[in-house]
C-alpha positions as CSV (number, residue, x, y, z in Angstrom):
1,X,-41.1,26.1,-53.5
2,X,-43.5,24.6,-51.0
3,X,-42.4,21.3,-49.6
4,X,-44.8,18.4,-49.9
5,X,-46.0,17.3,-46.5
6,X,-45.4,13.6,-45.8
7,X,-47.7,11.6,-43.6
8,X,-48.6,8.0,-42.5
9,X,-51.5,6.8,-44.7
10,X,-51.9,3.4,-43.0
11,X,-50.5,1.2,-40.2
12,X,-50.5,-2.5,-39.6
13,X,-48.9,-4.8,-37.1
14,X,-48.4,-8.6,-36.9
15,X,-47.4,-10.6,-33.9
16,X,-46.9,-14.4,-33.4
17,X,-49.7,-16.4,-32.0
18,X,-47.6,-17.9,-29.1
19,X,-47.7,-15.9,-25.8
20,X,-44.8,-16.8,-23.6
21,X,-45.2,-16.0,-19.9
22,X,-42.6,-16.0,-17.1
23,X,-43.7,-19.5,-16.2
24,X,-41.8,-20.8,-19.2
25,X,-38.4,-20.0,-17.5
26,X,-39.6,-21.0,-14.1
27,X,-40.3,-24.5,-15.5
28,X,-37.5,-24.9,-17.9
29,X,-34.6,-23.0,-16.3
30,X,-35.2,-23.2,-12.5
31,X,-31.4,-22.8,-11.9
32,X,-31.8,-19.2,-12.9
33,X,-33.8,-18.6,-9.8
34,X,-31.6,-20.1,-7.1
35,X,-31.3,-16.8,-5.3
36,X,-34.9,-15.7,-5.9
37,X,-37.4,-16.0,-3.0
38,X,-41.0,-17.2,-3.5
39,X,-42.2,-13.7,-2.9
40,X,-39.9,-12.4,-5.7
41,X,-41.2,-15.0,-8.2
42,X,-44.7,-13.9,-7.6
43,X,-44.0,-10.3,-8.2
44,X,-44.3,-9.2,-11.8
45,X,-45.3,-5.5,-11.8
46,X,-45.3,-2.6,-9.4
47,X,-47.4,0.4,-8.4
48,X,-46.3,3.6,-10.1
49,X,-45.5,5.9,-7.3
50,X,-45.1,9.7,-7.3
51,X,-41.5,10.7,-7.3
52,X,-40.0,13.8,-5.7
53,X,-36.9,14.6,-7.7
54,X,-34.0,16.4,-6.2
55,X,-33.1,19.4,-8.5
56,X,-29.5,18.1,-8.6
57,X,-30.5,14.6,-9.8
58,X,-28.6,13.6,-12.9
59,X,-29.5,11.3,-15.7
60,X,-28.2,8.0,-14.2
61,X,-29.8,8.7,-10.8
62,X,-33.2,9.3,-12.4
63,X,-32.9,6.1,-14.4
64,X,-31.9,4.1,-11.3
65,X,-34.7,5.8,-9.4
66,X,-37.3,4.4,-11.8
67,X,-35.6,1.0,-12.1
68,X,-35.1,0.4,-8.4
69,X,-38.7,-0.7,-7.6
70,X,-38.3,-3.6,-10.1
71,X,-35.4,-5.2,-8.2
72,X,-37.8,-7.4,-6.2
73,X,-39.1,-8.9,-9.4
74,X,-36.6,-11.4,-10.9
75,X,-38.1,-10.8,-14.3
76,X,-37.6,-7.0,-14.0
77,X,-41.1,-6.1,-15.0
78,X,-41.4,-8.5,-18.0
79,X,-44.8,-10.2,-18.0
80,X,-45.6,-11.6,-21.5
81,X,-44.0,-11.7,-24.8
82,X,-45.0,-12.9,-28.3
83,X,-42.6,-15.5,-29.7
84,X,-42.4,-17.2,-33.1
85,X,-43.3,-20.9,-33.4
86,X,-41.6,-23.4,-35.7
87,X,-43.8,-22.5,-38.7
88,X,-43.5,-18.7,-38.3
89,X,-40.6,-16.6,-39.7
90,X,-39.6,-13.0,-39.8
91,X,-40.4,-12.9,-43.5
92,X,-43.9,-14.3,-42.9
93,X,-44.7,-11.7,-40.2
94,X,-43.3,-8.9,-42.5
95,X,-45.4,-10.1,-45.4
96,X,-48.7,-10.1,-43.4
97,X,-48.0,-6.7,-41.9
98,X,-47.1,-5.2,-45.3
99,X,-50.1,-6.8,-47.0
100,X,-52.5,-5.3,-44.4
101,X,-50.9,-1.9,-44.6
102,X,-51.2,-1.8,-48.4
103,X,-54.8,-2.9,-48.2
104,X,-55.7,-0.5,-45.4
105,X,-54.3,2.4,-47.6
106,X,-56.5,1.1,-50.5
107,X,-53.5,0.6,-52.7
108,X,-52.3,-2.3,-54.8
109,X,-48.8,-3.8,-54.9
110,X,-48.3,-2.0,-58.3
111,X,-48.8,1.4,-56.6
112,X,-45.9,1.0,-54.2
113,X,-42.9,3.0,-55.6
114,X,-40.3,2.0,-53.0
115,X,-40.0,-0.5,-50.1
116,X,-37.7,0.1,-47.1
117,X,-37.2,-2.9,-44.9
118,X,-35.6,-3.5,-41.5
119,X,-35.2,-7.1,-40.4
120,X,-33.6,-7.1,-37.0
121,X,-32.5,-10.6,-35.9
122,X,-34.2,-12.5,-38.8
123,X,-34.2,-16.3,-38.8
124,X,-31.8,-16.4,-41.7
125,X,-28.2,-15.0,-41.7
126,X,-27.6,-12.8,-44.7
127,X,-27.9,-9.3,-46.1
128,X,-31.5,-8.6,-45.2
129,X,-35.0,-9.5,-46.4
130,X,-36.0,-6.6,-48.6
131,X,-35.7,-8.4,-51.9
132,X,-37.4,-11.5,-50.6
133,X,-40.3,-9.5,-49.2
134,X,-40.7,-7.6,-52.4
135,X,-40.8,-10.9,-54.3
136,X,-43.4,-12.3,-51.9
137,X,-45.6,-9.2,-52.1
138,X,-45.3,-9.0,-55.9
139,X,-43.8,-5.5,-55.9
140,X,-42.3,-4.1,-59.0
141,X,-40.3,-1.3,-57.3
142,X,-36.9,-0.9,-55.7
143,X,-36.6,-2.5,-52.2
144,X,-33.7,-2.1,-49.9
145,X,-32.6,-2.8,-46.4
146,X,-32.1,-0.1,-43.8
147,X,-30.9,-0.7,-40.3
148,X,-30.4,1.6,-37.3
149,X,-31.2,-0.9,-34.5
150,X,-34.3,0.1,-32.5
151,X,-34.6,3.5,-34.2
152,X,-34.9,1.9,-37.7
153,X,-38.6,2.7,-38.2
154,X,-38.1,6.4,-37.5
155,X,-35.0,6.6,-39.6
156,X,-36.8,4.9,-42.5
157,X,-39.7,7.3,-42.1
158,X,-37.4,10.2,-42.2
159,X,-35.8,8.8,-45.3
160,X,-39.2,8.2,-46.9
161,X,-40.2,11.8,-46.2
162,X,-37.1,13.1,-48.1
163,X,-37.9,11.0,-51.1
164,X,-41.6,12.0,-51.0
165,X,-40.7,15.7,-50.8
166,X,-38.3,15.4,-53.7
167,X,-41.1,14.0,-55.9
168,X,-39.2,10.8,-56.8
169,X,-41.7,8.5,-55.1
170,X,-45.4,8.8,-54.2
171,X,-46.2,5.8,-52.0
172,X,-43.4,4.2,-49.9
173,X,-43.8,1.0,-47.9
174,X,-41.8,0.7,-44.7
175,X,-41.6,-2.7,-43.0
176,X,-39.8,-3.6,-39.8
177,X,-39.5,-6.8,-37.8
178,X,-37.8,-8.0,-34.6
179,X,-37.3,-11.6,-33.8
180,X,-35.6,-11.1,-30.4
181,X,-36.6,-14.5,-29.0
182,X,-34.3,-16.2,-31.5
183,X,-31.4,-13.9,-30.9
184,X,-30.6,-14.7,-27.3
185,X,-29.8,-17.8,-25.3
186,X,-32.9,-18.8,-23.4
187,X,-30.7,-19.5,-20.4
188,X,-29.6,-15.9,-20.4
189,X,-31.8,-13.5,-18.4
190,X,-31.7,-11.1,-21.4
191,X,-34.1,-13.5,-23.0
192,X,-36.8,-12.6,-20.5
193,X,-37.1,-9.1,-22.1
194,X,-37.1,-10.2,-25.8
195,X,-40.2,-10.4,-27.9
196,X,-41.1,-10.9,-31.6
197,X,-43.3,-8.9,-34.0
198,X,-43.5,-6.9,-37.2
199,X,-45.1,-3.7,-38.3
200,X,-45.6,-1.8,-41.6
201,X,-46.9,1.6,-42.7
202,X,-47.4,3.4,-46.0
203,X,-46.0,6.9,-46.3
204,X,-47.6,9.3,-48.8
205,X,-48.9,12.8,-49.3
206,X,-50.5,14.3,-46.2
207,X,-53.3,16.9,-46.0
208,X,-52.2,20.5,-45.5
209,X,-50.9,21.1,-41.9
210,X,-50.8,17.4,-41.2
211,X,-48.0,14.8,-41.3
212,X,-44.4,15.0,-40.1
213,X,-43.6,18.5,-38.7
214,X,-40.1,17.9,-37.5
215,X,-37.4,15.3,-36.9
216,X,-34.3,15.3,-34.6
217,X,-31.7,12.5,-35.0
218,X,-28.6,12.1,-32.9
219,X,-25.9,9.5,-32.7
220,X,-25.7,7.0,-29.9
221,X,-22.1,6.0,-30.4
222,X,-21.5,6.3,-26.6
223,X,-23.4,3.0,-26.3
224,X,-21.2,1.0,-28.6
225,X,-20.3,-2.2,-26.8
226,X,-23.5,-2.3,-24.8
227,X,-24.4,-5.5,-26.7
228,X,-22.2,-8.2,-28.1
229,X,-23.3,-10.2,-31.2
230,X,-21.7,-13.4,-32.3
231,X,-22.4,-16.1,-34.8
232,X,-23.5,-19.5,-33.3
233,X,-25.0,-22.7,-34.4
234,X,-28.5,-23.4,-33.0
235,X,-30.0,-26.8,-32.0
236,X,-31.1,-27.4,-35.6
237,X,-27.6,-27.0,-36.8
238,X,-28.3,-23.6,-38.5
239,X,-26.2,-20.5,-38.0
240,X,-27.7,-17.5,-36.2
241,X,-26.7,-14.3,-34.5
242,X,-26.7,-14.5,-30.7
243,X,-26.9,-11.3,-28.6
244,X,-25.8,-10.8,-25.0
245,X,-25.0,-7.7,-22.9
246,X,-21.5,-6.3,-23.2
247,X,-19.1,-4.5,-20.9
248,X,-20.6,-1.1,-21.9
249,X,-24.2,-2.0,-21.0
250,X,-24.2,0.7,-18.3
251,X,-24.1,3.3,-21.0
252,X,-27.7,2.5,-21.9
253,X,-28.6,3.9,-18.5
254,X,-26.1,6.8,-18.3
255,X,-27.1,8.2,-21.6
256,X,-30.9,7.6,-21.6
257,X,-32.1,10.8,-20.0
258,X,-29.8,13.2,-21.9
259,X,-30.7,11.6,-25.2
260,X,-34.5,11.6,-24.8
261,X,-34.3,15.2,-23.6
262,X,-32.1,16.5,-26.4
263,X,-34.0,14.7,-29.1
264,X,-37.5,15.4,-28.0
265,X,-37.0,19.0,-26.9
266,X,-35.2,19.9,-30.2
267,X,-37.9,18.2,-32.2
268,X,-40.6,20.1,-30.4
269,X,-38.8,23.4,-30.9
270,X,-38.2,22.8,-34.6
271,X,-41.9,21.9,-35.0
272,X,-42.8,25.3,-33.5
273,X,-44.9,23.9,-30.6
274,X,-44.5,23.6,-26.9
275,X,-44.1,20.3,-25.1
276,X,-47.3,20.8,-23.2
277,X,-49.2,21.0,-26.5
278,X,-48.3,17.4,-27.4
279,X,-51.4,15.3,-27.1
280,X,-49.7,11.9,-26.9
281,X,-46.2,10.4,-26.6
282,X,-44.9,7.1,-28.0
283,X,-41.5,6.0,-26.6
284,X,-39.8,2.8,-27.3
285,X,-39.7,0.8,-24.1
286,X,-36.8,-1.7,-24.0
287,X,-37.4,-2.0,-20.2
288,X,-40.4,-1.9,-18.0
289,X,-39.4,1.4,-16.5
290,X,-38.3,3.2,-19.7
291,X,-41.5,5.1,-20.2
292,X,-41.4,6.3,-16.6
293,X,-37.8,7.5,-17.2
294,X,-38.9,9.5,-20.2
295,X,-41.9,11.0,-18.4
296,X,-39.8,12.1,-15.5
297,X,-37.0,13.5,-17.7
298,X,-39.4,15.6,-19.8
299,X,-41.8,16.4,-16.9
300,X,-44.9,15.0,-18.7
301,X,-48.0,13.3,-17.4
302,X,-47.6,9.4,-17.6
303,X,-51.2,9.2,-18.7
304,X,-50.1,10.7,-22.0
305,X,-47.7,7.9,-22.7
306,X,-48.3,4.5,-24.1
307,X,-46.3,1.6,-22.6
308,X,-46.5,-1.7,-24.4
309,X,-43.7,-3.5,-22.5
310,X,-46.0,-5.6,-20.2
311,X,-47.7,-7.0,-23.3
312,X,-44.9,-7.5,-25.8
313,X,-41.6,-7.0,-23.8
314,X,-38.9,-5.5,-26.0
315,X,-39.8,-5.5,-29.7
316,X,-37.1,-3.2,-30.8
317,X,-37.8,-1.2,-34.0
318,X,-41.4,-2.4,-34.1
319,X,-42.2,-0.2,-31.1
320,X,-43.0,3.1,-33.0
321,X,-45.4,1.3,-35.3
322,X,-47.0,-0.8,-32.6
323,X,-47.3,2.2,-30.3
324,X,-49.0,4.4,-32.9
325,X,-51.2,1.5,-34.0
326,X,-52.5,0.7,-30.5
327,X,-52.9,4.3,-29.5
328,X,-55.0,5.0,-32.6
329,X,-57.0,1.8,-32.2
330,X,-57.8,2.7,-28.6
331,X,-58.8,6.2,-29.5
332,X,-55.9,7.8,-27.6
333,X,-54.8,9.7,-30.7
334,X,-57.2,11.2,-33.2
335,X,-57.0,13.3,-36.4
336,X,-55.1,16.6,-35.9
337,X,-53.6,15.5,-32.6
338,X,-50.0,16.3,-32.0
339,X,-47.9,13.1,-31.4
340,X,-44.3,12.9,-30.4
341,X,-42.6,9.6,-31.3
342,X,-39.2,8.7,-29.8
343,X,-36.9,5.7,-30.4
344,X,-33.4,5.0,-29.1
345,X,-31.2,2.5,-31.0
346,X,-28.1,1.3,-29.2
347,X,-24.9,1.7,-31.1
348,X,-26.8,3.6,-33.8
349,X,-29.1,6.6,-33.5
350,X,-31.8,8.1,-31.4
351,X,-34.6,9.9,-33.1
352,X,-37.7,12.0,-32.2
353,X,-40.4,13.0,-34.5
354,X,-43.4,15.4,-34.1
355,X,-46.4,14.4,-36.2
356,X,-49.7,16.1,-36.8
357,X,-51.9,13.0,-37.0
358,X,-53.9,12.5,-40.1
359,X,-56.8,10.2,-41.1
360,X,-54.6,7.1,-40.8
361,X,-56.1,3.7,-41.8
362,X,-55.4,0.7,-39.6
363,X,-54.9,-2.9,-40.4
364,X,-57.2,-5.4,-38.7
365,X,-55.1,-8.2,-37.3
366,X,-53.9,-6.7,-34.0
367,X,-54.2,-9.0,-30.9
368,X,-57.7,-8.9,-29.3
369,X,-56.4,-9.0,-25.7
370,X,-54.5,-5.8,-25.8
371,X,-54.9,-3.4,-22.8
372,X,-53.2,0.0,-22.7
373,X,-52.5,-0.2,-18.9
374,X,-50.8,-2.9,-16.9
375,X,-53.3,-5.7,-16.3
376,X,-52.1,-7.1,-13.1
377,X,-52.2,-5.6,-9.6
378,X,-48.8,-4.2,-9.0
379,X,-46.9,-4.4,-5.8
380,X,-44.9,-1.6,-4.3
381,X,-41.3,-2.4,-3.6
382,X,-38.9,-0.8,-1.1
383,X,-35.4,-2.2,-0.9
384,X,-34.1,-2.1,2.6
385,X,-30.8,-2.8,4.4
386,X,-30.2,-3.5,8.1
387,X,-29.1,-0.5,10.1
388,X,-26.0,-0.9,12.2
389,X,-27.4,1.4,14.8
390,X,-30.6,-0.4,16.0
391,X,-30.9,-3.5,13.8
392,X,-34.0,-2.0,12.1
393,X,-34.4,-1.9,8.3
394,X,-34.2,1.5,6.6
395,X,-35.0,2.6,3.1
396,X,-32.3,2.4,0.5
397,X,-32.6,6.2,-0.2
398,X,-32.0,7.0,3.5
399,X,-28.7,5.2,3.7
400,X,-25.6,7.3,4.4
401,X,-22.7,4.9,4.2
402,X,-19.6,5.6,6.3
403,X,-17.5,2.9,4.5
404,X,-15.0,5.4,3.2
405,X,-14.3,6.7,6.7
406,X,-14.1,3.2,8.1
407,X,-11.5,2.2,5.5
408,X,-9.3,5.2,6.0
409,X,-9.3,4.9,9.8
410,X,-8.8,1.1,9.9
411,X,-5.5,-0.8,10.0
412,X,-4.1,-1.5,6.6
413,X,-4.4,-5.3,7.1
414,X,-8.1,-5.0,8.0
415,X,-9.3,-2.9,5.1
416,X,-9.8,-5.8,2.6
417,X,-12.1,-7.7,5.1
418,X,-14.1,-4.5,5.8
419,X,-14.6,-3.8,2.1
420,X,-15.6,-7.4,1.4
421,X,-18.2,-7.3,4.2
422,X,-19.6,-4.0,2.8
423,X,-19.9,-5.4,-0.7
424,X,-21.5,-8.6,0.4
425,X,-24.1,-6.7,2.5
426,X,-25.0,-4.5,-0.4
427,X,-25.2,-7.4,-2.8
428,X,-27.4,-9.4,-0.4
429,X,-29.8,-6.5,-0.1
430,X,-29.9,-5.9,-3.9
431,X,-31.1,-9.5,-4.2
432,X,-33.2,-9.5,-1.0
433,X,-31.0,-12.3,0.5
434,X,-28.9,-12.6,3.6
435,X,-25.1,-12.4,3.6
436,X,-24.8,-16.1,4.4
437,X,-26.6,-16.9,1.2
438,X,-23.7,-15.5,-0.8
439,X,-20.0,-16.4,-1.3
440,X,-17.3,-13.9,-1.7
441,X,-15.5,-16.4,-4.0
442,X,-18.5,-16.6,-6.5
443,X,-18.1,-14.8,-9.8
444,X,-20.1,-11.5,-9.7
445,X,-21.3,-12.3,-13.3
446,X,-23.3,-15.2,-11.8
447,X,-24.9,-13.1,-9.1
448,X,-25.7,-9.9,-11.1
449,X,-27.8,-9.1,-14.1
450,X,-27.1,-5.9,-16.0
451,X,-29.6,-3.9,-13.9
452,X,-28.2,-5.0,-10.6
453,X,-24.6,-4.4,-11.9
454,X,-25.5,-0.8,-12.8
455,X,-27.2,-0.1,-9.4
456,X,-24.4,-1.9,-7.5
457,X,-21.7,0.1,-9.4
458,X,-23.5,3.4,-8.8
459,X,-23.8,2.9,-5.1
460,X,-20.1,2.0,-4.8
461,X,-19.1,5.1,-6.7
462,X,-21.3,7.3,-4.5
463,X,-20.1,5.7,-1.2
464,X,-16.3,5.6,-2.1
465,X,-16.2,8.7,-4.4
466,X,-14.2,6.8,-7.1
467,X,-15.0,5.6,-10.6
468,X,-15.5,1.9,-11.2
469,X,-15.3,0.5,-14.7
470,X,-18.2,-1.8,-15.7
471,X,-15.9,-4.6,-16.6
472,X,-15.2,-5.1,-12.8
473,X,-18.6,-6.8,-12.6
474,X,-18.2,-9.3,-15.4
475,X,-15.9,-12.1,-16.4
476,X,-13.9,-13.9,-13.7
477,X,-14.3,-11.2,-11.1
478,X,-15.2,-12.1,-7.5
479,X,-16.0,-10.0,-4.5
480,X,-12.3,-10.4,-3.4
481,X,-11.1,-9.2,-6.8
482,X,-13.5,-6.2,-6.7
483,X,-12.3,-5.3,-3.2
484,X,-8.7,-5.4,-4.3
485,X,-9.4,-3.1,-7.2
486,X,-11.4,-0.7,-5.1
487,X,-8.6,-0.5,-2.4
488,X,-6.1,0.3,-5.2
489,X,-8.4,3.0,-6.6
490,X,-8.9,4.5,-3.1
491,X,-5.1,4.6,-2.5
492,X,-4.6,6.4,-5.8
493,X,-7.4,8.8,-5.0
494,X,-5.9,9.5,-1.6
495,X,-2.4,10.2,-3.1
496,X,-3.9,12.6,-5.6
497,X,-5.9,14.4,-2.9
498,X,-2.8,14.7,-0.7
499,X,-0.8,16.1,-3.6
500,X,-3.6,18.6,-4.3
501,X,-3.5,19.7,-0.6
502,X,0.3,20.0,-0.7
503,X,0.2,22.1,-3.9
504,X,-2.5,24.3,-2.4
505,X,-0.4,24.8,0.7
506,X,2.7,25.7,-1.3
507,X,0.7,28.2,-3.4
508,X,-0.7,29.8,-0.2
509,X,2.8,30.2,1.2
510,X,4.0,31.7,-2.1
511,X,1.1,34.2,-2.0
512,X,1.9,35.2,1.5
513,X,5.6,35.8,0.7
514,X,4.7,37.9,-2.3
515,X,2.2,39.8,-0.2
516,X,4.9,40.6,2.4
């Protein structure tokens, strides 16, 4: 039995009319920028620079390598984001996107056999919007909710493919929305990266040799706890879900490279093609540097990747649809091109899909001001730290810290002060400040965002050769508390090392006796 090929018949996107720039936070939350210099506030993007990777570079180092240049920008590469106004809702955005997708496919509401809907962070608290959307569209078919965080669109597409191949349904409507601006506290720096939008596509019978060629889905359970969701009451007295970063947020960085490589390479292999035969790549981009991480991890040309982050910020599950829509609208992908789509959903799934692009119809209401490349002149960034030898600044990558040797050779009573000084110097340089601008009694959580915490932690682990849990950078932890923890870990590590040497010496003596 020949399996029916499933393809995307039409695509449509819908975004709010309001464009929120970084100026919004500078004007309304100036206290968030107490430690930011004027030069930092002006920087919003960076120059992509060629990177020479060490063959031994692991996933977290690659991720940090691409993230590091954004440290000088307090907004971490976020430029603009679309946000809903008082008269816009997730249901309304979904309705307009779905309506356009149906019209673009030259179908009517009565010809839709199934609707699969993902409403991530809707403006109402409940079980999902599938039934409400079906009612508003006038559908007479089953409609259900599906959620796999940011991978939801691809998981829905994979589900639709199975139903289409079984012959149960012929035309399946998939709709996703993300109202991130309403899911975070605006005084939380996480809000800088959150945008709103909706997308829809119709899945149906594809032409021979076109459509979905392969799919690889893997769990992302290692990232459970990266985000925390709680029920709060907003200013209008209505309940809503509020999201913030959790203690396991570093897992998003440590797993990113392995997941994109495993998913994409296995999807390409299953499709029977080579990676260099893929014409265009569409990755979800929850951060400004995520597309660069994927390009470096897979060894592909950045020119073959679309990056919508400067335009929309993080739009979660809408990314696959928006990426494909804008790439097609700008002539980057054409009929019969091979396209690889990848999405990573925290605490859910990661998915990669290889598609032979068809004659996909596009809706007509995309923003007019879209540009595929970053629109502002980027500024290169090089983080530096004062050298103890000559007082001159040296690049971060050139630093060879001797802190471990200093601690082990110092008097026991001096070690805490030495470690506090080391931590303050690194923290000051991460924020491009001076040590006198910081207090060792201030909570680390007030001085570090998630990116800085990940970088700070990684540097400490490399310099001291110990493991540091992420929770040591959050809560009521100060520099002094962190120093105490590190000294304890170093003492334990030294004891273990001493015992290993003792055991090795004993074994050597035993071997010599046996030899005699």
